[in-house]
C-alpha positions as CSV (number, residue, x, y, z in Angstrom):
1,X,0.0,0.1,0.0
2,X,1.0,3.8,-0.5
3,X,-0.2,7.0,0.7
4,X,-3.4,8.1,-1.5
5,X,-4.3,11.1,0.6
6,X,-4.0,12.8,4.0
7,X,-6.7,14.2,6.4
8,X,-5.7,16.6,8.6
9,X,-8.1,17.7,11.6
10,X,-7.4,20.7,13.7
11,X,-8.7,21.3,17.3
12,X,-8.1,24.2,19.4
13,X,-8.9,24.3,23.1
14,X,-7.8,27.4,24.8
15,X,-4.0,27.7,24.4
16,X,-3.5,24.2,23.1
17,X,-3.3,23.4,19.7
18,X,-3.9,19.7,18.5
19,X,-3.5,18.3,15.1
20,X,-4.5,14.9,14.1
21,X,-3.6,13.1,10.9
22,X,-5.3,10.3,9.3
23,X,-3.1,8.6,6.4
24,X,-5.3,7.1,3.7
25,X,-3.7,4.1,1.8
26,X,-4.0,3.2,-1.7
27,X,-2.7,0.4,-3.9
28,X,1.0,0.5,-4.6
29,X,0.9,0.7,-8.1
30,X,4.6,0.5,-8.7
31,X,4.3,-3.1,-7.8
32,X,2.2,-3.6,-11.0
33,X,5.6,-3.2,-12.9
34,X,6.6,-6.7,-11.6
35,X,6.6,-9.3,-14.4
36,X,6.7,-6.5,-17.2
37,X,9.8,-5.7,-19.4
38,X,11.7,-2.6,-18.6
39,X,10.5,-0.9,-21.8
40,X,6.7,-1.7,-20.9
41,X,7.4,-0.3,-17.4
42,X,8.9,3.0,-18.8
43,X,6.0,3.6,-21.1
44,X,3.4,2.9,-18.4
45,X,4.8,4.7,-15.2
46,X,4.6,8.3,-16.6
47,X,0.9,7.6,-17.4
48,X,0.1,6.3,-13.9
49,X,2.0,8.9,-12.4
50,X,0.7,11.6,-14.6
51,X,0.8,14.5,-11.8
52,X,4.7,14.7,-12.6
53,X,4.8,12.3,-15.7
54,X,7.9,13.7,-17.0
55,X,10.0,13.5,-13.9
56,X,8.6,10.0,-13.6
57,X,9.8,9.1,-17.1
58,X,13.2,10.3,-16.3
59,X,13.6,8.4,-12.8
60,X,12.0,5.3,-14.4
61,X,14.4,5.3,-17.3
62,X,17.5,5.9,-15.1
63,X,16.4,3.0,-12.6
64,X,15.7,0.4,-15.5
65,X,19.0,1.4,-17.4
66,X,17.2,2.8,-20.5
67,X,17.9,6.0,-22.5
68,X,16.2,9.1,-21.0
69,X,13.2,10.2,-23.0
70,X,13.0,13.6,-24.6
71,X,10.9,15.9,-22.3
72,X,10.4,19.4,-21.3
73,X,10.8,19.1,-17.6
74,X,10.9,22.9,-17.2
75,X,7.4,23.4,-18.7
76,X,6.1,20.7,-16.2
77,X,7.5,22.4,-13.4
78,X,6.2,25.7,-14.9
79,X,2.6,24.5,-15.0
80,X,2.6,23.3,-11.5
81,X,3.8,26.6,-10.0
82,X,1.6,28.8,-12.3
83,X,-1.5,27.2,-11.2
84,X,-0.5,27.6,-7.8
85,X,0.8,31.4,-7.9
86,X,-2.2,32.5,-10.3
87,X,-5.0,30.4,-9.1
88,X,-4.8,28.6,-5.9
89,X,-2.6,31.2,-3.7
90,X,-5.1,34.1,-4.7
91,X,-7.9,31.7,-3.6
92,X,-6.4,31.3,-0.2
93,X,-7.8,35.2,0.4
94,X,-11.1,34.8,-1.5
95,X,-9.4,36.3,-4.7
96,X,-10.1,35.3,-8.3
97,X,-7.4,33.7,-10.5
98,X,-5.3,35.7,-12.5
99,X,-6.7,35.0,-15.8
100,X,-4.3,37.3,-17.9
101,X,-1.2,35.2,-16.5
102,X,-2.7,31.9,-17.1
103,X,-3.6,32.9,-20.8
104,X,-0.1,34.0,-21.4
105,X,1.3,30.8,-19.9
106,X,0.1,29.0,-23.2
107,X,2.0,31.1,-25.5
108,X,5.6,31.3,-27.0
109,X,8.8,32.3,-25.6
110,X,8.0,36.1,-26.0
111,X,4.7,35.6,-24.2
112,X,6.4,34.0,-21.4
113,X,9.0,36.8,-21.2
114,X,5.8,39.2,-21.3
115,X,4.4,37.2,-18.3
116,X,7.7,37.8,-16.5
117,X,6.9,41.3,-16.8
118,X,3.3,40.8,-15.7
119,X,4.5,38.9,-12.5
120,X,7.2,41.5,-11.5
121,X,5.4,44.8,-12.8
122,X,6.1,47.0,-15.6
123,X,8.2,49.3,-13.4
124,X,10.6,46.2,-12.5
125,X,12.7,46.1,-15.7
126,X,16.0,44.3,-15.1
127,X,14.9,43.1,-11.6
128,X,16.2,39.5,-10.7
129,X,14.6,38.8,-7.5
130,X,16.7,35.6,-6.9
131,X,20.0,37.6,-7.3
132,X,18.4,40.5,-5.2
133,X,18.6,41.4,-1.5
134,X,16.0,41.2,1.3
135,X,15.9,45.1,0.9
136,X,15.2,44.8,-2.9
137,X,12.4,42.4,-2.0
138,X,10.8,44.6,0.5
139,X,10.9,47.3,-2.1
140,X,9.2,45.2,-4.7
141,X,6.6,44.1,-2.1
142,X,5.8,47.7,-0.9
143,X,5.5,48.9,-4.6
144,X,2.8,46.2,-5.3
145,X,3.2,47.1,-8.9
146,X,1.6,43.6,-10.0
147,X,-1.2,41.0,-8.8
148,X,1.6,38.6,-7.8
149,X,3.4,41.6,-5.8
150,X,0.1,42.2,-4.2
151,X,-0.5,38.7,-3.4
152,X,3.1,38.0,-2.1
153,X,2.9,41.1,0.2
154,X,-0.5,39.7,1.7
155,X,1.3,36.5,2.3
156,X,4.3,38.1,3.9
157,X,2.1,40.4,6.1
158,X,-0.1,37.1,7.0
159,X,2.6,34.7,7.9
160,X,5.1,35.8,10.5
161,X,8.5,34.5,10.2
162,X,8.3,32.1,13.0
163,X,5.1,30.6,11.9
164,X,5.7,27.3,10.0
165,X,9.7,27.7,10.4
166,X,11.1,24.3,10.0
167,X,14.5,23.3,8.6
168,X,15.2,19.7,8.1
169,X,18.3,18.0,6.2
170,X,17.5,16.8,2.5
171,X,17.8,13.2,2.2
172,X,21.2,11.8,1.2
173,X,21.8,8.7,-0.9
174,X,22.0,6.5,2.0
175,X,18.5,7.8,3.2
176,X,17.0,7.1,-0.1
177,X,18.6,3.7,-0.6
178,X,17.2,2.8,2.9
179,X,13.7,4.4,2.5
180,X,13.4,2.5,-0.8
181,X,14.5,-0.8,0.8
182,X,12.2,-0.4,3.8
183,X,9.2,1.0,1.8
184,X,9.1,4.2,3.8
185,X,11.6,6.8,5.3
186,X,12.9,6.1,9.1
187,X,14.6,9.7,9.4
188,X,12.8,13.1,9.1
189,X,14.2,14.7,6.0
190,X,12.5,17.3,3.5
191,X,12.4,17.8,-0.1
192,X,10.6,20.5,-1.6
193,X,11.3,22.9,-4.5
194,X,13.0,25.2,-2.0
195,X,16.0,22.7,-2.2
196,X,16.9,24.1,-5.6
197,X,17.0,27.6,-4.5
198,X,18.9,27.4,-0.9
199,X,22.0,28.8,-2.7
200,X,20.2,31.8,-4.4
201,X,21.3,35.1,-2.7
202,X,17.9,36.1,-1.8
203,X,16.8,32.9,-0.3
204,X,20.1,32.4,1.5
205,X,19.9,35.8,3.1
206,X,16.2,35.3,4.3
207,X,17.0,31.8,5.4
208,X,19.9,33.2,7.5
209,X,17.7,35.9,9.2
210,X,14.2,33.9,9.5
211,X,15.0,30.2,8.7
212,X,12.8,28.2,6.2
213,X,9.7,30.1,7.0
214,X,6.4,29.6,5.2
215,X,7.1,32.9,3.1
216,X,10.5,31.7,2.2
217,X,9.1,28.6,0.8
218,X,6.4,30.1,-1.0
219,X,9.1,32.8,-2.4
220,X,11.3,29.6,-3.7
221,X,8.2,28.5,-5.7
222,X,7.7,31.8,-7.4
223,X,11.4,32.2,-8.1
224,X,11.0,28.6,-9.8
225,X,8.3,29.9,-11.9
226,X,10.3,32.8,-13.0
227,X,13.1,30.7,-13.8
228,X,10.7,28.7,-16.0
229,X,9.2,31.6,-17.9
230,X,12.7,33.1,-18.5
231,X,13.7,29.5,-20.0
232,X,16.2,28.5,-17.6
233,X,17.0,24.8,-17.4
234,X,15.6,22.8,-14.8
235,X,17.9,21.6,-12.0
236,X,19.5,18.3,-11.9
237,X,19.6,16.0,-8.7
238,X,22.8,16.6,-6.5
239,X,23.1,13.1,-5.8
240,X,24.8,10.1,-7.8
241,X,22.6,7.1,-7.4
242,X,23.9,3.4,-7.9
243,X,22.7,1.4,-10.8
244,X,19.1,0.4,-10.3
245,X,18.0,3.8,-8.8
246,X,16.8,6.8,-10.7
247,X,16.3,10.1,-9.4
248,X,14.7,13.3,-10.9
249,X,13.8,16.7,-9.6
250,X,10.1,17.2,-9.8
251,X,8.1,20.2,-9.1
252,X,7.3,18.8,-5.7
253,X,10.7,17.7,-4.6
254,X,13.1,14.8,-5.3
255,X,11.5,11.7,-6.8
256,X,13.2,8.2,-6.5
257,X,12.6,4.9,-8.4
258,X,14.4,1.5,-7.9
259,X,14.0,-1.3,-10.2
260,X,15.3,-5.0,-9.8
261,X,15.5,-6.9,-13.2
262,X,16.4,-10.4,-14.0
263,X,16.3,-12.2,-17.3
264,X,15.1,-9.1,-19.0
265,X,11.8,-9.0,-16.5
266,X,11.1,-6.7,-13.6
267,X,11.3,-8.6,-10.2
268,X,10.7,-5.6,-8.1
269,X,9.8,-2.1,-8.4
270,X,9.6,0.7,-5.9
271,X,8.7,4.6,-6.1
272,X,9.6,7.0,-3.5
273,X,7.6,10.3,-4.0
274,X,8.6,13.6,-2.3
275,X,5.5,13.3,-0.1
276,X,7.1,10.2,1.4
277,X,9.4,12.5,3.3
278,X,7.1,15.8,3.4
279,X,4.0,14.2,4.7
280,X,5.6,11.5,7.0
281,X,4.4,11.2,10.6
282,X,6.6,13.9,12.4
283,X,7.8,15.0,9.0
284,X,7.9,18.4,7.3
285,X,4.2,19.5,7.2
286,X,3.5,18.0,10.7
287,X,6.3,19.9,12.1
288,X,5.1,23.1,10.3
289,X,1.8,23.0,11.5
290,X,2.9,22.4,15.1
291,X,4.6,25.9,15.0
292,X,1.3,27.7,14.2
293,X,-0.5,29.7,16.7
294,X,-3.9,28.5,17.8
295,X,-6.4,31.3,16.8
296,X,-8.9,32.4,14.2
297,X,-6.1,32.5,11.4
298,X,-5.0,29.0,12.2
299,X,-7.0,27.4,9.3
300,X,-5.7,30.0,6.8
301,X,-2.0,29.5,7.9
302,X,-2.6,25.6,7.7
303,X,-3.7,26.0,3.9
304,X,-0.5,28.3,3.4
305,X,1.7,25.5,4.8
306,X,0.1,23.0,2.7
307,X,0.7,25.2,-0.6
308,X,4.5,25.7,0.7
309,X,5.0,22.0,1.0
310,X,3.0,21.3,-2.3
311,X,2.3,17.5,-1.7
312,X,2.1,15.0,-4.4
313,X,-1.4,13.5,-2.9
314,X,-4.5,15.3,-1.9
315,X,-4.4,16.9,1.7
316,X,-7.8,17.6,3.3
317,X,-8.0,20.0,6.0
318,X,-10.8,19.6,8.5
319,X,-11.7,22.4,11.1
320,X,-14.7,21.7,13.3
321,X,-17.5,21.0,10.9
322,X,-15.5,22.7,7.9
323,X,-13.9,20.3,5.7
324,X,-12.0,21.8,2.8
325,X,-9.9,20.0,0.2
326,X,-6.8,21.9,0.7
327,X,-4.7,20.5,-2.3
328,X,-5.8,18.9,-5.3
């Protein structure tokens, strides 16, 4: 069985905050690759795991010892972040989607450069947020010259630095190998798109000041969106896996596949999604939620935390009688 969804219930009693987690299991579809040829599995896996199908195609090919397929991984990441920034995040505050931005997303390279200007604001020519300073970021937020800038300013004002602040190590190769062998991680680690931006001057400076806060994690997703719009190449995994294991940087974190093949037939196949780490008991999301205050803003802050983690499976937030699907 594998994680198919996560239900989270919030209870507040006075000053005590209590979070309850119910893990919903589903079939381990990776096991369905047993008995197939490597090529059959490589063709099938991206269709099954279609949320990040391109990343799964690369991880599967590497695990199975096959040539990597031609794919546009940056477009896959771009779509994921664009839906979040232009539709899901405004909805957190009852806002409408940025339909202008969503329309431009489907255009050519020039349309995407125009979308960069739309995101940053017409008065932000030459601004490179990733290479900027916290002061330049604060100035951009204060000018609020675009719908995205206004949204990020509201997120900055809503989520105080200490709320949701968690900083776990990324999984190393030994962690990944052990988790694949045992079927689940045994140590607390995190893997999100923020991994790819920790070295950026802006993220590095903010993290040194306030840690990996809710806002810093959301900002990393915005930087990844801007990188995609500018046509930058997608990042590559920083680890060198042994034969039989394939890794890929998906929009939601580091993805791992492991294959065992004998006589041209798969005898064992395993997939370790980013949510195996991030949604683990006492994992990233659980720790982030534990830092939130217990007040009227808690449900909103919880939804912001879920958006920052960007899980691979549905996460449903329950507050009293209110049940909301917080991530699709």
